[in-house]
Steps between C-alpha positions, in 0.01 A plus 500: 500500500242667284333283237408626157181385336483501124166605364419335169382759249136492399453414134332763285245473220382738232121543512327608179135603510286641218192681631243759388643852497245634750596231756879536465540710818287251695710202388826688548402574861397138554835375369693754708326373814689170444844661547562594136744792513539539123217532249486617141172572320479505121216548252395168346244332276287201588496174310172574321609815318538326160144364504355828624689696232363265233144557626552876523459506876729675744681335783537629856855624562718272713797550730783255557637505854848353540606445861783330685356285780648260750452133412335432837234763415457416130257206520271674749506818293416324172218315677367829643516664157320201345222529759475874434480443123184295566323789679342627180542632149695812604753296699609257226868447437783251482802454729798266514852488642843423357784397734802731514827308500747772593513841666832682530577696815393468861326837515312442175387162626402650835285763333332257260431240769393757762762347731586778743802315644691544173416867439723752677305762695617863491600636841 
């Protein structure tokens, strides 16, 4: 008799990172290396824009990177990003995760979690 083993689904988290525009591709690649199959980049402003506007100074453009990452990768990825932010002035940024509570559909979940056992391969 063949036994069936249930594989518990990996929880997913939404990673949000705000970085300097000129480093967005670098950070996007770094995040993708941690099995993030879905990323969205958006123009953003940093937290100091009000003070800089008041002083008549310009702010460096920012990019917000929104990624879906597996929960087992999230802590290591945030720690890696934090270490990278400390490299120097051009690498500054902020990153945090938010747990996702529900994903509908096996194939959608398989794509987002990079779980190849749930994604149907074309013949």
